[in-house]
C-alpha positions as CSV (number, residue, x, y, z in Angstrom):
1,X,-2.5,-18.3,27.2
2,X,-1.0,-14.9,26.2
3,X,-3.6,-12.3,25.1
4,X,-3.0,-8.6,24.0
5,X,-5.5,-6.1,23.0
6,X,-4.2,-3.1,21.5
7,X,-5.2,0.3,22.5
8,X,-7.4,2.5,20.1
9,X,-5.4,3.4,17.1
10,X,-6.3,6.7,15.1
11,X,-5.5,7.7,11.5
12,X,-2.7,6.0,9.6
13,X,-1.9,3.3,12.1
14,X,-1.7,-0.5,11.4
15,X,-2.5,-3.4,13.8
16,X,-0.7,-6.6,14.0
17,X,-1.7,-10.2,14.3
18,X,-0.2,-12.2,17.2
19,X,0.1,-15.9,17.5
20,X,-3.0,-16.1,19.8
21,X,-5.0,-12.9,19.0
22,X,-6.0,-10.4,16.4
23,X,-7.4,-7.0,16.8
24,X,-8.7,-4.6,14.3
25,X,-9.0,-0.9,15.2
26,X,-7.8,0.8,12.0
27,X,-10.6,1.4,9.6
28,X,-8.7,3.4,7.1
29,X,-8.2,0.9,4.3
30,X,-11.7,0.1,3.1
31,X,-13.1,-1.2,1.2
32,X,-9.9,-3.3,1.2
33,X,-9.7,-6.9,0.2
34,X,-11.5,-10.0,1.2
35,X,-8.3,-11.9,1.9
36,X,-6.9,-14.1,3.1
37,X,-4.6,-11.7,4.9
38,X,-2.1,-12.6,7.6
39,X,-2.7,-9.2,9.5
40,X,-5.9,-7.2,9.4
41,X,-4.2,-4.0,9.4
42,X,-6.0,-1.7,7.0
43,X,-6.9,-4.8,4.8
44,X,-10.6,-4.2,5.5
45,X,-13.6,-5.3,3.7
46,X,-17.3,-4.3,3.9
47,X,-20.5,-6.2,2.9
48,X,-21.6,-5.0,-0.6
49,X,-24.7,-2.8,-0.4
50,X,-23.9,-1.8,3.1
51,X,-22.8,1.8,4.2
52,X,-20.0,2.8,6.5
53,X,-17.6,5.5,7.0
54,X,-14.3,6.1,8.4
55,X,-13.9,8.3,11.5
56,X,-10.6,9.0,13.3
57,X,-10.0,5.9,15.1
58,X,-13.5,4.3,15.1
59,X,-16.1,3.1,12.8
60,X,-19.7,4.4,12.5
61,X,-22.7,4.1,10.2
62,X,-22.3,6.3,7.2
63,X,-24.0,9.8,6.9
64,X,-26.8,9.7,4.5
65,X,-26.6,13.5,3.3
66,X,-29.7,15.2,2.1
67,X,-29.7,14.7,-1.6
68,X,-31.4,17.2,-4.0
69,X,-31.7,16.5,-7.8
70,X,-32.1,19.9,-9.6
71,X,-32.0,17.7,-12.8
72,X,-32.8,14.1,-12.2
73,X,-32.8,12.4,-15.4
74,X,-30.9,9.5,-17.4
75,X,-29.0,12.1,-19.1
76,X,-25.3,12.1,-18.9
77,X,-24.2,15.4,-17.5
78,X,-20.5,16.3,-18.0
79,X,-20.2,19.7,-16.1
80,X,-22.2,21.8,-13.7
81,X,-21.4,25.4,-12.7
82,X,-23.0,28.1,-10.6
83,X,-23.9,31.7,-11.5
84,X,-26.9,34.0,-11.2
85,X,-28.2,33.7,-14.8
86,X,-31.4,35.7,-14.4
87,X,-30.0,38.4,-12.2
88,X,-32.5,38.0,-9.2
89,X,-29.8,37.5,-6.5
90,X,-29.8,33.7,-6.1
91,X,-27.5,31.1,-7.5
92,X,-28.6,29.3,-10.5
93,X,-27.0,26.3,-12.3
94,X,-25.5,25.7,-15.6
95,X,-25.1,22.2,-17.1
96,X,-23.4,20.5,-20.1
97,X,-25.6,17.6,-21.2
98,X,-23.4,15.2,-23.1
99,X,-25.7,12.6,-24.2
100,X,-28.6,15.2,-25.1
101,X,-26.1,17.4,-26.9
102,X,-27.7,20.3,-25.0
103,X,-26.6,23.3,-22.7
104,X,-29.1,24.2,-20.1
105,X,-29.5,26.5,-17.1
106,X,-31.7,25.6,-14.0
107,X,-33.5,28.2,-12.3
108,X,-33.3,28.4,-8.6
109,X,-37.1,29.6,-8.6
110,X,-37.5,30.7,-5.0
111,X,-34.0,31.0,-4.0
112,X,-34.0,28.0,-1.6
113,X,-32.0,25.5,-3.8
114,X,-34.9,23.0,-3.6
115,X,-37.1,24.1,-6.5
116,X,-35.6,24.3,-10.0
117,X,-36.9,25.1,-13.4
118,X,-35.2,23.9,-16.5
119,X,-34.4,26.3,-19.4
120,X,-32.6,25.6,-22.6
121,X,-29.6,27.5,-23.8
122,X,-28.9,25.5,-26.9
123,X,-30.8,22.5,-28.2
124,X,-28.0,21.1,-30.2
125,X,-24.6,21.6,-29.2
126,X,-22.7,18.4,-30.3
127,X,-21.0,16.4,-27.4
128,X,-21.6,19.3,-24.8
129,X,-18.8,18.5,-22.5
130,X,-17.8,21.7,-20.3
131,X,-19.5,25.0,-19.5
132,X,-18.4,28.2,-17.8
133,X,-20.8,31.1,-16.8
134,X,-18.9,34.4,-17.5
135,X,-19.7,38.0,-18.7
136,X,-18.0,37.5,-22.1
137,X,-19.4,40.8,-23.8
138,X,-18.9,42.8,-20.6
139,X,-22.5,44.1,-20.3
140,X,-23.0,43.2,-16.6
141,X,-25.1,39.8,-16.9
142,X,-23.8,36.2,-17.1
143,X,-23.4,34.6,-20.5
144,X,-22.2,31.0,-20.9
145,X,-19.0,29.6,-22.6
146,X,-19.0,25.9,-23.6
147,X,-16.9,23.2,-25.1
148,X,-18.1,20.5,-27.4
149,X,-16.4,17.0,-27.7
150,X,-17.4,15.8,-31.4
151,X,-16.1,17.4,-34.5
152,X,-19.5,17.8,-36.3
153,X,-19.8,21.4,-35.2
154,X,-17.8,24.2,-33.5
155,X,-15.8,23.2,-30.5
156,X,-16.0,26.6,-28.6
157,X,-19.1,28.5,-28.3
158,X,-20.4,31.3,-26.2
159,X,-24.1,32.1,-25.8
160,X,-25.2,35.6,-25.2
161,X,-27.7,36.2,-22.3
162,X,-29.4,38.9,-24.6
163,X,-32.0,40.2,-22.1
164,X,-30.0,39.4,-18.8
165,X,-32.8,37.2,-17.7
166,X,-31.8,33.8,-19.4
167,X,-34.9,33.8,-21.7
168,X,-33.1,34.8,-24.9
169,X,-29.8,33.4,-26.1
170,X,-27.6,34.2,-29.0
171,X,-24.7,31.9,-30.4
172,X,-21.4,33.1,-31.1
173,X,-18.8,30.8,-32.3
174,X,-15.2,31.1,-30.8
175,X,-13.4,28.4,-32.5
176,X,-14.0,25.4,-34.8
177,X,-12.1,22.7,-36.7
178,X,-9.9,21.6,-33.7
179,X,-11.1,18.1,-33.5
180,X,-12.2,16.7,-30.1
181,X,-11.9,18.9,-27.0
182,X,-12.3,18.3,-23.3
183,X,-12.1,21.6,-21.6
184,X,-12.5,25.3,-21.7
185,X,-11.8,28.3,-19.3
186,X,-12.5,31.8,-19.5
187,X,-9.8,34.4,-18.4
188,X,-8.2,37.8,-19.4
189,X,-5.0,36.4,-21.1
190,X,-3.7,39.7,-22.7
191,X,-4.6,41.9,-19.8
192,X,-6.8,44.1,-21.9
193,X,-9.9,44.2,-19.6
194,X,-12.0,41.6,-21.5
195,X,-12.5,37.9,-21.1
196,X,-10.3,35.5,-23.7
197,X,-10.8,31.9,-23.9
198,X,-8.2,29.1,-23.0
199,X,-8.7,25.7,-24.5
200,X,-6.9,22.7,-25.6
201,X,-7.3,20.0,-28.6
202,X,-7.2,16.4,-27.4
203,X,-6.2,14.7,-30.9
204,X,-3.9,17.7,-31.7
205,X,-2.2,17.8,-28.2
206,X,-2.4,21.5,-28.5
207,X,-3.0,24.3,-25.9
208,X,-4.3,27.5,-27.3
209,X,-6.0,30.8,-26.2
210,X,-8.5,32.7,-28.3
211,X,-8.1,36.5,-28.0
212,X,-11.2,38.5,-27.7
213,X,-10.4,40.9,-30.3
214,X,-13.3,43.3,-30.4
215,X,-14.0,42.9,-26.5
216,X,-17.5,41.8,-27.1
217,X,-16.8,38.4,-28.1
218,X,-17.7,38.5,-31.9
219,X,-14.2,38.5,-33.3
220,X,-11.5,36.0,-32.3
221,X,-7.8,35.4,-32.8
222,X,-6.4,32.1,-32.1
223,X,-2.9,32.0,-30.3
224,X,-1.0,28.7,-29.8
225,X,0.7,28.1,-26.5
226,X,2.2,24.6,-27.1
227,X,1.5,22.3,-30.0
228,X,2.0,18.5,-30.2
229,X,3.8,18.0,-27.0
230,X,1.1,18.1,-24.3
231,X,-0.3,14.6,-24.9
232,X,-3.9,14.1,-24.2
233,X,-5.1,17.3,-22.6
234,X,-7.9,16.8,-20.2
235,X,-8.3,20.0,-18.2
236,X,-7.1,23.6,-18.7
237,X,-7.3,26.6,-16.1
238,X,-6.4,30.3,-16.5
239,X,-4.6,30.9,-13.1
240,X,-2.2,33.7,-11.9
241,X,0.3,30.9,-10.8
242,X,3.3,33.2,-9.9
243,X,1.1,36.1,-8.5
244,X,2.6,38.6,-10.6
245,X,-0.8,40.1,-11.8
246,X,-1.4,38.4,-15.2
247,X,-3.1,35.2,-15.9
248,X,-1.0,31.9,-16.7
249,X,-2.3,28.6,-17.9
250,X,-2.3,25.4,-15.9
251,X,-3.2,22.1,-17.5
252,X,-3.5,18.4,-16.8
253,X,-3.0,15.8,-19.5
254,X,-3.6,12.0,-19.5
255,X,-0.1,11.2,-21.3
256,X,0.7,7.9,-22.7
257,X,1.7,4.5,-21.0
258,X,2.4,5.2,-17.2
259,X,2.9,8.8,-17.8
260,X,0.6,11.8,-17.1
261,X,1.4,15.6,-17.1
262,X,0.5,18.4,-14.7
263,X,2.2,21.5,-16.4
264,X,1.8,25.2,-16.1
265,X,2.8,27.9,-18.8
266,X,4.0,31.4,-17.6
267,X,2.6,34.3,-19.4
268,X,6.0,36.0,-19.6
269,X,5.1,39.5,-20.7
270,X,1.3,39.5,-19.7
271,X,0.1,39.8,-23.2
272,X,-0.2,36.0,-24.0
273,X,2.4,36.1,-26.9
274,X,5.4,34.7,-24.9
275,X,5.0,31.5,-22.7
276,X,7.6,29.5,-20.6
277,X,6.6,25.9,-19.7
278,X,7.3,24.6,-16.1
279,X,6.6,20.9,-15.4
280,X,4.7,20.1,-12.2
281,X,4.8,16.3,-12.6
282,X,5.3,14.1,-15.5
283,X,4.4,10.7,-13.8
284,X,0.9,11.4,-12.6
285,X,-0.7,8.3,-14.4
286,X,-3.6,9.5,-16.6
287,X,-4.2,12.8,-15.2
288,X,-7.8,14.0,-15.5
289,X,-8.3,17.2,-13.7
290,X,-6.3,19.9,-12.1
291,X,-7.3,22.9,-9.7
292,X,-5.1,25.7,-8.0
293,X,-5.2,27.3,-4.6
294,X,-3.2,28.1,-1.6
295,X,-3.6,24.4,0.0
296,X,-0.8,24.9,2.8
297,X,-1.9,28.5,3.7
298,X,1.5,30.0,3.0
299,X,0.4,32.6,0.5
300,X,1.4,31.2,-2.8
301,X,-0.5,29.0,-5.2
302,X,-0.4,25.3,-4.9
303,X,-1.7,22.7,-7.2
304,X,-4.3,19.7,-6.7
305,X,-4.6,17.0,-9.3
306,X,-6.8,14.0,-9.8
307,X,-5.9,10.8,-12.0
308,X,-7.7,7.8,-13.4
309,X,-5.0,5.4,-12.6
310,X,-6.3,1.9,-13.3
311,X,-3.8,0.3,-11.0
312,X,-4.8,2.4,-8.0
313,X,-1.8,4.3,-7.2
314,X,-1.8,7.9,-6.0
315,X,-5.2,9.3,-7.6
316,X,-5.3,12.5,-5.7
317,X,-2.3,14.5,-5.0
318,X,-1.3,18.2,-4.3
319,X,1.9,19.8,-5.3
320,X,3.5,22.1,-2.9
321,X,4.8,25.5,-4.5
322,X,8.0,25.3,-2.5
323,X,10.6,27.6,-4.0
324,X,11.4,31.2,-3.3
325,X,10.9,31.8,-7.2
326,X,7.0,30.8,-7.2
327,X,6.2,28.0,-9.5
328,X,9.6,26.5,-10.2
329,X,10.1,23.7,-7.7
330,X,7.3,21.6,-6.8
331,X,7.0,18.8,-4.1
332,X,4.2,16.1,-4.5
333,X,2.0,15.1,-1.5
334,X,-0.3,12.1,-2.2
335,X,-3.5,12.4,-0.4
336,X,-5.2,9.1,-1.0
337,X,-4.5,6.0,-2.8
338,X,-7.8,4.1,-1.9
339,X,-10.0,6.6,-3.8
340,X,-9.9,4.9,-7.1
341,X,-9.9,6.2,-10.7
342,X,-10.5,10.0,-10.0
343,X,-12.7,11.9,-12.6
344,X,-12.5,15.4,-11.0
345,X,-11.1,17.3,-8.2
346,X,-12.1,20.6,-6.7
347,X,-10.8,23.0,-4.1
348,X,-13.1,24.6,-1.4
349,X,-13.4,25.2,2.3
350,X,-16.0,22.5,2.8
351,X,-16.1,22.8,6.6
352,X,-16.0,26.5,6.8
353,X,-12.7,26.6,9.0
354,X,-10.9,28.9,6.7
355,X,-8.6,26.5,4.9
356,X,-9.0,24.7,1.6
357,X,-10.3,21.2,1.4
358,X,-10.4,18.8,-1.4
359,X,-13.4,17.4,-3.3
360,X,-13.1,14.3,-5.4
361,X,-15.3,12.2,-7.6
362,X,-14.8,8.6,-9.0
363,X,-16.8,6.2,-11.0
364,X,-15.7,3.3,-8.7
365,X,-15.2,5.1,-5.3
366,X,-18.0,7.8,-5.4
367,X,-18.0,11.4,-4.2
368,X,-16.0,12.3,-1.1
369,X,-14.3,15.2,0.6
370,X,-10.8,15.2,2.1
371,X,-10.5,17.4,5.1
372,X,-7.4,19.5,5.5
373,X,-6.9,18.7,9.2
374,X,-4.0,20.8,10.1
375,X,-4.7,23.6,7.5
376,X,-1.1,22.9,6.2
377,X,-1.8,20.0,3.8
378,X,0.1,17.5,6.0
379,X,-2.9,15.5,7.3
380,X,-6.0,14.6,5.4
381,X,-9.3,12.7,6.6
382,X,-11.7,11.4,4.1
383,X,-15.4,11.9,4.5
384,X,-17.7,9.8,2.1
385,X,-20.5,11.7,0.7
386,X,-21.9,9.1,-1.6
387,X,-20.6,5.9,-2.7
388,X,-23.1,4.8,-5.3
389,X,-22.9,7.6,-7.9
390,X,-23.2,7.0,-11.7
391,X,-20.2,8.4,-13.4
392,X,-19.9,11.7,-11.5
393,X,-17.7,13.6,-14.3
394,X,-17.7,16.9,-12.6
395,X,-17.7,17.9,-8.9
396,X,-17.9,21.5,-7.4
397,X,-18.9,23.2,-4.2
398,X,-21.1,26.3,-3.9
399,X,-23.4,27.9,-1.2
400,X,-26.7,27.3,-3.0
401,X,-28.9,27.5,-0.2
402,X,-27.0,30.6,1.1
403,X,-26.4,29.3,4.6
404,X,-22.8,30.4,4.9
405,X,-21.2,26.9,4.0
406,X,-21.1,25.2,0.7
407,X,-23.3,22.4,-0.8
408,X,-21.5,19.8,-3.0
409,X,-22.9,19.5,-6.7
410,X,-22.2,16.7,-9.1
411,X,-22.6,16.3,-12.8
412,X,-23.2,12.6,-13.3
413,X,-24.8,10.2,-15.7
414,X,-28.2,10.6,-13.8
415,X,-28.2,14.3,-14.2
416,X,-27.2,17.1,-11.6
417,X,-27.1,16.1,-7.8
418,X,-26.6,18.3,-5.0
419,X,-25.7,17.1,-1.4
420,X,-26.6,19.4,1.6
421,X,-23.7,18.4,4.3
422,X,-25.5,20.2,7.0
423,X,-28.5,17.7,6.8
424,X,-28.1,14.0,7.1
425,X,-29.3,10.8,8.8
426,X,-28.0,7.4,9.8
427,X,-29.2,4.0,8.6
428,X,-28.1,0.3,9.6
429,X,-24.9,-1.0,8.1
430,X,-22.9,-4.4,8.0
431,X,-19.2,-4.4,8.1
432,X,-17.3,-7.5,7.2
433,X,-13.6,-7.9,8.0
434,X,-11.2,-9.5,5.6
435,X,-10.5,-13.2,6.1
436,X,-7.7,-13.7,8.6
437,X,-5.3,-16.5,8.2
438,X,-4.2,-17.2,11.9
439,X,-1.4,-19.4,10.7
440,X,-2.2,-21.7,13.4
441,X,-4.5,-24.6,14.5
442,X,-6.6,-22.5,16.9
443,X,-8.2,-23.4,20.1
444,X,-10.8,-20.6,20.1
445,X,-10.8,-18.5,23.1
446,X,-13.1,-15.3,22.9
447,X,-14.4,-12.4,21.0
448,X,-14.5,-9.0,22.4
449,X,-15.1,-5.3,21.4
450,X,-15.5,-1.8,22.7
451,X,-18.3,0.3,21.3
452,X,-20.4,3.4,22.2
453,X,-24.1,2.7,21.8
454,X,-26.3,5.8,22.6
455,X,-30.0,4.8,23.3
456,X,-31.7,3.6,20.4
457,X,-28.3,2.1,18.6
458,X,-26.6,-1.4,19.1
459,X,-23.6,-3.3,17.9
460,X,-23.7,-7.0,17.5
461,X,-21.6,-9.5,16.0
462,X,-21.5,-12.6,13.9
463,X,-18.3,-14.9,13.4
464,X,-17.3,-18.0,11.1
465,X,-14.1,-19.9,10.8
466,X,-13.1,-22.6,8.3
467,X,-10.2,-24.6,7.1
468,X,-10.6,-23.2,3.6
469,X,-10.5,-19.5,2.9
470,X,-12.6,-20.0,-0.3
471,X,-15.5,-21.8,1.6
472,X,-16.0,-19.8,4.9
473,X,-19.4,-21.5,5.5
474,X,-22.3,-20.1,7.5
475,X,-22.2,-17.2,10.0
476,X,-22.7,-18.0,13.6
477,X,-25.8,-16.8,15.5
478,X,-25.8,-13.2,16.5
479,X,-23.5,-12.4,19.4
480,X,-25.1,-9.6,21.5
481,X,-22.0,-9.3,23.9
482,X,-18.3,-10.2,24.1
483,X,-18.2,-14.0,24.8
484,X,-16.3,-17.1,24.5
485,X,-16.0,-18.7,21.2
486,X,-15.9,-22.2,22.5
487,X,-18.6,-24.2,20.7
488,X,-19.1,-21.1,18.3
489,X,-16.3,-21.9,16.1
490,X,-14.7,-25.1,15.4
491,X,-11.3,-25.6,16.9
492,X,-8.5,-26.2,14.3
493,X,-10.1,-24.1,11.6
494,X,-7.3,-21.6,10.8
495,X,-9.3,-19.0,8.7
496,X,-11.5,-16.6,10.6
497,X,-13.9,-13.7,9.8
498,X,-16.1,-11.5,11.6
499,X,-19.2,-9.4,10.7
500,X,-20.3,-6.4,12.7
501,X,-24.0,-5.2,12.5
502,X,-24.3,-1.6,13.5
503,X,-28.1,-0.6,14.1
504,X,-30.0,2.5,14.9
505,X,-33.6,3.3,15.5
506,X,-32.7,7.1,15.8
507,X,-31.9,8.7,12.4
508,X,-29.8,11.2,13.9
509,X,-27.5,8.9,15.9
510,X,-25.0,6.2,15.1
511,X,-23.2,3.7,17.2
512,X,-19.4,3.7,17.2
513,X,-17.3,0.7,17.1
514,X,-13.9,1.4,18.5
515,X,-12.0,-2.1,18.2
516,X,-12.6,-5.9,17.7
517,X,-10.4,-8.5,19.2
518,X,-10.6,-12.4,18.5
519,X,-8.3,-14.5,20.6
520,X,-7.2,-18.2,20.6
521,X,-4.4,-20.7,21.8
522,X,-2.5,-22.8,19.3
523,X,-3.8,-26.3,19.7
524,X,-1.5,-28.2,22.3
525,X,0.3,-25.0,23.4
526,X,-1.3,-23.6,26.6
527,X,0.0,-20.4,28.1
528,X,2.6,-19.8,25.5
529,X,2.8,-17.2,22.7
530,X,5.1,-16.4,20.0
531,X,6.2,-12.8,19.9
532,X,8.0,-11.5,16.7
533,X,10.2,-8.7,16.5
534,X,8.1,-5.7,15.1
535,X,7.7,-1.9,15.2
536,X,4.1,-1.5,16.1
537,X,2.1,1.5,15.2
538,X,2.7,4.7,17.1
539,X,-0.3,5.2,19.3
540,X,-2.3,7.5,19.4
541,X,-2.0,8.8,15.8
542,X,-2.7,11.5,15.3
543,X,-1.7,12.7,18.9
544,X,-1.2,16.0,20.6
545,X,2.4,15.9,21.8
546,X,3.3,12.6,23.4
547,X,2.9,9.6,21.3
548,X,3.7,6.1,22.4
549,X,6.3,4.2,20.6
550,X,5.4,0.4,20.8
551,X,7.6,-2.6,19.8
552,X,8.1,-6.4,20.4
553,X,11.0,-8.4,20.7
554,X,11.3,-12.3,20.2
555,X,14.6,-12.2,22.4
556,X,16.8,-9.6,24.2
557,X,18.1,-7.0,21.7
558,X,20.0,-3.8,21.7
559,X,17.5,-1.4,20.3
560,X,17.8,2.2,18.8
561,X,14.8,4.4,18.3
562,X,14.9,7.5,16.5
563,X,12.1,10.2,15.6
564,X,12.7,12.6,12.8
565,X,10.5,15.5,11.4
566,X,9.9,15.9,7.7
567,X,13.0,17.9,7.2
568,X,15.1,15.0,8.6
569,X,16.0,16.7,12.0
570,X,16.2,14.2,14.8
571,X,13.7,15.2,17.6
572,X,13.9,12.2,20.1
573,X,16.4,9.3,20.3
574,X,17.4,6.2,22.1
575,X,20.6,4.4,21.1
576,X,21.8,0.9,21.7
577,X,19.7,0.4,24.8
578,X,19.0,-3.4,25.8
579,X,15.3,-4.5,26.1
580,X,14.3,-8.0,27.2
581,X,12.0,-10.0,25.0
582,X,8.2,-9.2,24.9
583,X,6.3,-5.9,24.2
584,X,7.6,-2.5,25.2
585,X,6.1,1.2,25.1
586,X,8.4,4.2,25.0
587,X,6.9,7.7,25.6
588,X,8.4,10.4,23.0
589,X,7.3,13.7,24.7
590,X,7.2,17.5,23.8
591,X,7.0,17.2,20.0
592,X,5.4,20.1,18.1
593,X,2.6,19.9,15.5
594,X,3.8,18.2,12.2
595,X,4.4,15.0,10.4
596,X,7.3,12.6,12.0
597,X,9.1,9.3,11.3
598,X,10.0,6.7,14.0
599,X,12.8,4.4,13.0
600,X,13.7,1.3,14.9
601,X,16.8,-0.7,14.5
602,X,17.6,-3.9,16.5
603,X,20.3,-6.3,15.1
604,X,19.5,-6.7,11.4
605,X,15.9,-5.7,11.8
606,X,15.0,-2.0,10.8
607,X,11.3,-0.6,10.2
608,X,9.9,3.0,10.0
609,X,6.4,4.2,11.1
610,X,4.8,7.6,10.0
611,X,2.7,9.6,12.5
612,X,1.4,12.9,13.0
613,X,1.1,15.5,15.8
614,X,-1.6,17.9,16.0
615,X,-2.4,21.1,17.9
């Protein structure tokens, strides 16, 4: 019998199924599919109701972050923002309560971020959908700007914080009769020193800005930026995109069919009277949100977008501002395809390492943040915050407890939630693989795994096999250590599945599962193994400077290997060297940090693998 166990694979790797063994070491694909699959790779599945999280190259129980509910109620909140409403030096919250038709603020009563008092700003604002604290009248305190979805009242309103304490509010209408609106944003569009308002009409497909004509927010003049061509506007931001000192407008629109738009309009003369449109993307399906910031740390403004694509393609991407003339040429970098149907994105330095990370919320995938691993936007690592969240429409980050690092806040269908990422515990979890089709009649050999189990933690397994993938049957007894599968599984059953149970009695500690291997002999074939021609995953990935290129051959072949950087420059190569059948490893040494592509050709076979070199 021939048996191979792959070494630990890190982010972005894949694993392969051989004729007589299967190893799973890549957890990056969850929740994946139930199967059947012919390779495990990243087709991973997890037990419903369990918790799990991806780490670089291993699997552990999920962190249960400390959850505070400043507003815990069955009221759908569409937006939450942070500002010192009562001028007492600590951050308060402002929320748009959609189903209650209200705008409220939550007083941080003792400054700790744990005790909150609810105060009403407006007891009837039809379809409250967006809010922004801002000093609209220039008197030094925080007022509140709001947008309402339904057409039964004014769509854009601001409320004056009359005494600066948040106890007396006076409504001022900015604009009405636009129809349904999703979004609003304050900014000094005409450069005259006061705050104007940027908005968009959903049915009218119109982007406009409202001029604060008297500088105190009681007289407004509407100016159209674009009419009829920005289909389904969902998010608008006032941002200095070209860093020329005036505010431009950035927008996301859901589009029609398989289109979606991310566009910015340049404020040509700084007065808001002349605009030039520059597309960033016209194929970002059902774009829902957009934010701007320097993602790659090169000094210009990049763009991050979220999309509610029902077919699961790139749902969070960032666009690199990559031209010498800022904002004219954009390169899309997808961040994740597994974070489904995104409702909002947000840019913030979540881990306090002086680069911008990305927050995302989804009514399917929950709330997560994506770590900017290399500070350049080239490598991202997903960290799940909360998987079970009811429609998290808005997600932001702010230092509420004033610890120096931000907390994450979500506007959800269950009110307003806050997660403290510095305080967390672990709990038991169960992880289930996808169903593997061995494509054999297997004579089962063994189950093995490697794991780190600190005191008070454990990793145990159950397995099952069946001739039918739709009827997998009962799980085996619990297997407490690597063992033979003889008598545990019935020989000849081609479909196999495992369940790992990670346990802990210490709320601060999790076990770590590195890899799982199930091996077998094809019935009637002892000591033989089929070896296909394959370019295996580069290992480790990411690596520091010397990745190992791995491949298999079914017969002797002339093989060429080339490693290219993202600019297409060859950094390593082997041309037409003869290799025998079997498994081979080649060391590619001396690579600098960055993204690389390894290409292998052998006869008519060609394949490419992507990998990352880090500092």
